[in-house]
N, C-alpha and C positions, 0 to 999 in steps of 0.2 A: 454370606457368608462372614464369620467373625475373624477380622485380623485380628494379630500380637497385642493391638494397642487398643483392644474395642470398640474398635469403628465397625459399622455396618456397611459392607463394599455392595452395591446396587450388581447384580449379575442379571442381563437379560437372555440374551440369549448361547453365553457360554459362560465355562468355568473362569472367574478369577486369577490369571496364573501366578503363583509366587512372587517374581517379576514385577508386575504390575503392581502389586500392594508395593513393594517396598517401592518401586516411584511412587508411588500413589504418598505411603508415608512421609518421603523425601520433599516433593512439590507440599505438601501444606502444611511441614515440620512438625509430625505428629498428631497432628487434627485431623478429621475426616473429612478427605480429601473432596468428596461430595459437597461439602458445606461452606468450602472454602471461598467467604465473598460471592456465594452462589455458582464458581465456576469449577465441575471438577472434570477429570477426565470421562468422557461417553465411553461407557462400557457396554458395548453390543450396540447395533443400529439396526432400524427399522428401516422398514422403505423410502419415507418422506422425513428429505432430511429438516433437521431442526436450525433452523433458519437464526432462531434469539442464540441457543446455545453457541451456534459457530460464529457470529457476529462477538459475541461476550470472549471468546478465545483470542480470536486475532485479533480487537483489540488490546486483551490482556499482554500478548506476544511483545509493545511494544515496550512495557517494562522490562523483559529481559533484554531490551536496547542500550539502555540508559548508560550514556556515562556520567560522570562524575560523582555528586554527592549524591545518592538516592535517599527518598522522602524516608518518614517514619509509616507512613502506610503502603509503602514498596510490597504489591504482593507476591513476584516472583522472586521467591525468598534465596532461590541458591545463587544470587548474585548480591555483589558488595559494591561500595565507592570505587570507583577508577581514573585515572587519569586528570588529578586534579590539581596538576602543575601544567595542563595543557595550556598554553600560549605565552607562556614565562620569558620563552627565547625572543618574545617581540614586545615582552610587558602589556600584553593584553591579556585580557583573562576569557580564553576560550574554553573552559569547564563545562562540561555539558554537552547535549545534543544526543544522539544517536549510532553508535555502528553499524556501518550502511549494512552489513550481511552477517558471515559467518565470520569477518574478520575482524579487527580493531582499530578502524582508518576509520573517519568522519571524513565523510566527502560532503561537501555544501550544496554540490548541486543536487543529484539524487536525494539528500536529505528535504531541500525546499520542493520536491515533486509531492514527495511522499505529503510534507505538513499541507500543498494543496490538494492532495487528494481526500485526505482524511475531512478539511475544510469542506470541502464539495459535497462529502458522504452528509456529512452533520447537516447543511443547509439543504439539499437535494432532500435527502429520507432523515429528514426530521423526526417527524411522527413514528416512523419504524425505531429508531435508533431508542426515542423518548420511552418507546412503548415495551421494549425489553431492558430500560433501564441500565443502556448503557453510555447515555448523553455526559454525564460526570466523570467516567472514564474516556471517552474521548475527549473532549476539553481537554483534560489532564493531557494526552497524549500530544495533541496538536500542540496547546504551550511549551510543551518540555522543546519541540523541535523550533519554535519559532523566537520562544529564550534566544536559544540559543544561535540564530541568525541577527536580532538586535544585535545583541554583544559581538559578532562577527563583522558587522555594519560601523565599521569605528570611526568613518569620518565620510562626508558628501561621495568622497573617489577610492574610496578601499574597501573590499571587502574578503574576507578570507573564506578562502575556495575550499580549505582542503589540513585535516589538521593526523600526520602520521603518515610515514615514508610507505606508500603501497610495497617496495621490493622487499626492504627489510620487514614488514608484519606479513607479510607471505611466507617466508622463509624463516617463519617463526610459530610455533603452534602451544600459544602459552594464554588463559585466563587476562582479560582485560585486570584482573584485581593483581596481577603479577609484574602486568606491563612493564617492558623495559627497554623497548627498542625506541627508537628517535622518533619525538613528536615533534618531526620535520613541517613548518607552514607556508601555506601558499596562498599567495592573494593576487586578486587583482585590482589595478590602480588605473588611473587613467593615462599614463604609459606606458604600460602590461596589460589593456583590459581584456576583459571576457564577458562578451554581451549575454552569451545565454546563461552563463551561472548568477548574474545580476536581474537580468529581468526574469529567471523562475526564483530568484529570493522576492523580489517583488512582489509576483506572483502568489507567493505562500504567505505575505504578508496582509495583503490585500482581503486575498479569502479569508485567513483567519479575524482579520478585523471584523467582518461579516457576522464568523460563531462568536465573538464575546462582545458584539456591538451592546446587545442587551439584557447581558451579565456582568461585565465590568468593562464601562465607557470609558473609562483613561485609558483604559490599558488597548483596548479598540483602536483609540485615538494614537498611542505611542505606534501602534502595528501600520495603523495606514500612513503617518507622519512619515516612517520609515521609507514603507513600502513606493510611496512619490519620488523620494529621494532614490532607492535604487533605481524606478523605471527610469528617473532623467538620467542616470549614470551612464544606465545602460545603452539606452539612446543619444546619449551624447558623444560619449566615446564606444566608435562600434569594431569591434575586433571578436574574432572566432574563440570561443575557449577552448584550450586544449590540454590545458595546470594538470587535468588528474589521467589524459591516457600514459597507459596503454590500458585503465581501467575502465573511465569515461571520456571517449571521444565524441566531439561533436559530430557528427555524420551530416547532419540534415541543416547545418547553418543555424542562425540565428532570427530568423525571421520568424519563425514558429513561436518562440520566446517571448520574442516584443510584442504579437499578438494575442497571445496567451495573457501576459501580463497586463497589456492593455484592458481586453475584453473583464481581467477581474478589478480592477480598480476603475471601471467606468461600474461594475457592479456594486463596487463598494461604495463609489462617491456620489454619481447618478452627474459627476461633472462632463460635462457636452466635448471637452478637451478629447476625451481619450473616444468618444463616438467618431469625432473627425478625426481622430489621429487614425483609427481602425476603416474607417470608408477611405482617406485616401490613400490606407496602403492595404486594401483588399487585393490587391495585384497579387501580396507575397502569396496569398491564401494556396493551397494546393489538395488535387486530391490525393488521398494517402488510404492505406490497408492498416495501418498501428497507431496506437496512442502511447505512447511510453515515454521515459525518462528523457529520451533526445528529441523526440518526434512530439508535439502538442498542438499538431495541427487541428488535428479531431476535435481535440477538446474547446477548443477556442471558435472551431466551427460550431458546434455544439451552445454554447454559450451565445454565439451573437446568433443562429436561428433562432433563438427568442427574443432578441429586437429587432429580425425580418419581421415574424408574424405579430409582432406588437405594432407595426406600422413604419417604419423603419425599412423603408423598401429599396435602399438603397442597400443593402446588406444582402442582395438576392444570391450573392455568387458564394457567401459562405454557407446559404443552405444550401445550393448544387452541389456544395463539396460535402457537406455533411451526409446529403441524399447518396453520395457516390460512396461517403463509407460504409453507409449499411449496406449495401449493395455488394461491394468486396468482401462483407464477412456473411451476410448471409450466404448460406449454402442452394447451390442451384439456382443462382441468380440471374445467371447469367454473364455477370461480369463478377465471379467469385475471383478473388484476387488468397485470398488466405484458406489451403484446405484444410481438410479434417481429418483426425484418426477413425478408423474402422469403428472405435468407440464411440465418437461423436464430438473428437476434443477440438478448438480451433488449434492449428499448427502453425503457427508464424515462425518461430529459430527453434533449433534444438535446444542451444542454452538460457533456462530459465522461462521455459514459454507459456507457465503458466500466470506470469506477469502481465502477456497480451492477454489470452482469453477472460483473463478479470477483466483488464481494463477495458475491455470490447463488450464485455458485458455491460458493465457500468453505462459505458456511452451511449447502449442499445437503448436501454429502458429510458434513461434519462431524455436521450431525444425524443422517444415515442409521448413522454410526460408533455414534452413541449407541445409537439404535432394535437396531443387529445385537446389540450388545453386552446388552440386554435380551430379546434372543429378539423383539423386534417385527421384523416384514418390510417394513412398508410404511406410507403415510398412504392414509387413504379420503378423497377428495376429494367432496363431492357426490356422485354416481352412479358417477364414477372411480376406481378403484386402480392407485395407481402403487409398487412393490416398490422397495425401496431400489435393486436395480440400475438398474430406469429413473431413477430419481432422480438415483444419480452417472454415470450414461449422459450424461443432458441438461448438468448440470452441465461435465463435461470437453466437452461440445461448443461449452461457449462460450470455452473456454481454448483450442480448437483453432481457433474462427474468427479468435480475437487473435491467433492464432500461425502463420495463410495459409491455413486452411478455410474460406474466404470467396468472394462473386463476383470480385471485386476480384482476388485472387490474390496477396495480401499480406498482408504481415506489421503488423499495430498494435504491435508493440515492437520500437525501433530496434536495429539490427547483427542482428537473427534474420532468417533468409532471403535469399532471394536479392533481394526487393521489400519496402523499405519506407519509411517518412517520412523525406523529408532534409532538409524547412525545419521542422523543430521551432519549435517557439514558445518559444523558450528563449533568453536573455540571452546567456548564459557558452557556449553551445553556437554561438551564429550570430556571435561575433566571434571573431577568431583569438585561440587564447593568449599570456600574456604571452612567454611564451619564444620565439614569433614572433613578436609584435607585441609588442613593448615599450613603444612609445609610449602615452601613455594616451590612451584612446577617451571623449569628453565624450557629453553627453545627446542632443545636437539629432546630432553626429555620429553615436553609435549609428545615430538611425533615418533619416539621410540615407542613411550608407552601405552597413548593415549589415542593417538590420530590412527595406527595403523591395528590397534585392537578391533577382534571380529565380531565384539561383543555392544550390547545396545549401550546407548550414553547414558551415564550416571544420571545424567537431569535432564529432564522431559521439556522440551521448549515449549510448554502449552502453548497454539493458534500458530505455532510456525507454516506457513504455506511454503513448502520445497517446491524446486525447480519441475517437477513432475514427469509422466514418461518420455517414451519416447515416440515417433512419429507411429511405431506398430500398437499404442499403448503397452508398452515393457515398461518394468521398472526394477533393478536393481537395487537393495537397499543396502549400499557400500559406501561408507562416509568418502571415500578418496574422488567419489563422483560428482566432483562441486557442480557440474551444470546441471544435476538432475536433483541433487540434495541439500544444497544451498537455499539457505532464507534468505529475502531480502527486504528490507523495510518498504519499498515501492511497491513491491512484489503483494504486501500484508496491506497497507494503505487503498491498494484498487480493489482488494477482496473487500473491503469492509464495506466501499461504496454496491461493490457488485453483490452482496450479502443484505444490503439493505433495501435494493432493487427487487431482488426475487422474495425478498418479503413485500414488499408492495405490489407485487405482479401475486400474490399468494392472497393479498386481500382484495386484487380485482377481479381475481378468478373466481372469489368467494362471491361477493357481492353480484357479480354477473347469476350465479348459477342461485344464488339466493332471490334476484326477482325473477328468473325463470321459473322460480317453482312456485314463488307467489304468481306468476301471470296463469301456470296450468291451473291454478287451487282454484283462482277467480274464474277462468273459464268451464 
């Protein structure tokens, strides 16, 4: 069809609505949306998931979460510069980083986890991400977070962990560009430690240092030096981090973050001191059934299983616990702990559940890569054996569910497919952009005029993964339902890795099919 600005909008199985056309022109700033940096709304969806498209959108999301002064090549054009004075209360530079979710607070702890997940995806699924031409964008997303963490680590025993007061921010509905809520600063020190936050920051910078090692060696060294400093701080001054409660509270303690950080530092440096640390403290490792911003055990176990199968035999407990994680996730394993919805989605808990489904998918496929490399063909769970192929197929089913293969027939990624959430719980997306509505929108006006509207958001936050459906696969697209409509950086970061993993699974299945076809022809 022809739009009023002369753009041809491709429609596969549906007529593009007037509303979608206007959204497309708003997002593309008058250009043909389908050709904005190769990313457009996916109008109509076939039966097969388009992982390359989903990956590109999942990474694009992070540009909509940026705080600070935006770059000249910023692709999400409904966002503008914001929070340019962050840190001035303490005379430090805390400009930049990411807004955590649909609010305007920068929570350092989950931001660090976000950077680690993105870096892990870049390392583990390098080939797939390069093939989709997304590696430059992914590196940019990683650096936007790692730069902030570097700035937040202002001394060997100081790390700023939060910018903005959660209570005042959540009582206000305004664009980041209009923000005038108090930018309170929170930090951890040797006198007021927060081991989880410091160790997670160490893991983030160590993993990012690997990503940049061959493209910007000096920056990689800077990241690694800061990571080692943060780990020493975390380990020397132990104390549980509760500074971001009640928004982000530590429920699992700090041992998982210390193992997670040490594992990444060993991977980044090859230094035996970190391997010795992990060996001496493997008693901390626990059998768990989730991998999240609060619980890093499964991630550390997956990383360290690679050491075990490579010959470091005193790491056996990490492999046993990693096997246990697989068995807790796989349906009908005999020791399954995470139920699935009638439509097949892993259902860990009601609020923001898609973060757990995405992170589990990332772990499942990454773990099978390690097993396959060692000639191990699967995992024995109680009386049920799962081959690597079965585990990968289940992980892929979670990605497919998120992208539209579900009872509602809708995508839980904004901007992907013919049907997706339109009332995302997100301040910036729900209020017209500054260039469309330059007049300031205050806290109360934001609530009364924009938050309470029953119409779609004026800005499509392309790539955002929302919280997802309930335990019965039901979903109501209502902005006020933050548990199911709010996106978060760590949710998208987990999905980036899960999407790369799904691409790998597709490639392996295609290779197997081709080999079987060749064998049949030869026979």
